[in-house]
N, C-alpha and C positions, 0 to 999 in steps of 0.2 A: 504494500500499500504506500501511496505517496501523498503527501499534504502539501499543497501550494498556498501560500500566503501572499496576497495581493492587496494594493491600495490603489484605487482609481485606475485599475487596469494594469498596474505596474507591479513586477514581483518585488517582494520585500526580503532581502537577505538579513541574516542574523536575527531573525525574529525568534523569540523564545516559544517553545511549544510544550504544553503539559497535557497528558492524556490521562483522564481519570475513568476508572471503570466502576459502573453502578454495582453496589452490593447492598445487602440488607441493611436498612437504616442508615444509608450514606453512600459514600463512594471512597475509592481508593487510588492513589496515584499509581499508574501502570508504567508511564514512560515519560522522560523529560529529554528534550533535544533542542537544536536550533536549525533554522533553514539555512541551506548553502547559498552560494553566490547567485543562484538562480531562483531563490526564494522557495525552495522545495526541501523537505525533510521526509526521510524514510525510516519510520519507525519499524521495529521488528513485528512478525506476525502477531496479530491480536487474537486472543481467544473469543469465541462467540460470546456475545453479551451486548450491553448498551454502554455507550462511552460518551464523555464530554471532552471536547478538545479546545484548549484555550490558547490563542496566539496573543503574545505581549510584546511590544517594542519598547516598552517603557513609556511612552506617550500615548499609544493607542492600544486597545485591546479588543478581541472578538471572540465570541464562543461558537462552537458548531457541535451538534449532537449526531453521533454515529451508532447505528445498530450493525454489529457484525454477525454474520450467520456462517454456518458451516460451509456453505457453497459460495462464499464471497470470493470474487476474482482476486487473486494475489497481486495483479498489476492495476488495481482500481486506483483511480486518483480522485482526490476531493480538493476543494478550494474554500479557504477562509478569507472573506473580504474585510479589510479594515476600513472603517468609514470615519474620515475626520469629523469632529463635532461641529455643530453650527456655531460659528463665532458670534453671531448676533444674539445668541441665547445667553445673556450675561447672568451671573449669579444674583446680581441685584434684583433682575426681574423675577428670578425664581424666589427670592426671598419675600417678595411681596405676596406671593401665592401660597407659601409654606405654612403648615400647620405648626402650632407652637405648643410646647409642653414644658412643664417644670419638674426637674429632677434633683434629687440630692447628690447624685453622682452620675457620671455618664457611663452607663453600662446597660447591656440588654442582649437581645437576640434578634437575628434577621431570618425571615422566613418567607416562602412563596405564598401564593394564594390557598394552597392545599395544606399548608402547615409544614411542609418540608423545609428544613433549615438550608441556608445559603452560605456555604463556607467561603472563605477568602473574598468576602464583599469588601471593596475599597471604601473607606470612611474617611472623609476629610472635614476638618474643623476649620471654620473661618470666623472672622469678626462679623457680628451681625450688623454693625454700623457700616462697614466697608468690605463686604465679601469679595469684591473684585481685586482687592489688594493682594490676595494670595492666602495660602494655607497658614495656620497657626500651629497646627499639629495634624498627624494622620495616623491611621492604623488599618487593620482589616479584621473581619470576623475569623474565629478559629474553625476548626473542623466541626464543631457543634453549632456553628452560626453565632457563636456568642462573641462579645466584644466588650471592652473596658478601656477607658482612658481617663487618667486623672486630670480634672479641670478645675480651676479656681472658681469661686462664686462670681457669677457674670452672665452675660448673654452671648450666645454663639449661633452660628448657622452649621449644621451638620449635613454633609452630602454624602449620600450612599449610592455607590454605583457598581453594577455588575453586568457584564456583557450579556445582552439578550433580554435585559429587563429595563423598566423605566427607571430613570434617575429619580431618586427620592430627596427632597430637601426638607429639613426640620429645623424649626426655630427652637433653640434649647436655652432655657434659663436654669442655671445651677444655683440651688438655694437649699437650705437645711429642710424646709417643710415640703421639698418635692417628692417625687415618686422615687423608689428605691432602684427600680429598673424598668425598662419598657421593651415591648415587642414592635418590631417594624416589618410590616409585610409589604414586599415588592411585588409588582405585577409585570407580567410579560410585556415586552415592548409593544407600543401602540400609541393612541392618543394620550398625551400627557395628562395625568391626573396626580393628585397629592392625597395619599392614603394617610389618614390621621393615625399616629401611633397608639398603642394601648398599654395600659398599666401591666406590668408583668412581675410576677413573684418567682424568682428562681429557687428550685428545690434543693440546689447545692451550689 
């Protein structure tokens, strides 16, 4: 199998590829590699099953889902297309539409519409007053979809991004009387919506 990574029709060399195999209650990393000078990577033969392939250049990323069967052609080729973000969509504009919550600390879990956790979600923290000035901090959710980041009392903008899902922006106020943790549900890419976070009580 060969995997090609392209951006606007051009091959992307040195793009990092991670292939995750779906297992019960989650997924497991099966292979990691990079594309060659032609923008192509050739992972070893994959066992039958469902996989998620992530291409990441450091600035752009994209996700593709694969189903490998016993009769899959060994010479099969697939393509992941990296799409530059719309520069006109500023974080200041997103901030005006964001749901706002009050938390005692910045921690929680990221899930999809069906309640399945979303690991390795990119989370960026910005100033709520001037979000377009850049990141104050960043992290990502772990294998259980959980995240935590120490933030001083104040107001922030949290941006959650995962390839194939809508970007979610949440206004955060960190204060002692806020929620202990929250659950954020991300929706499959489509018309932009802002899904309000929910209060969440972690069991451990």
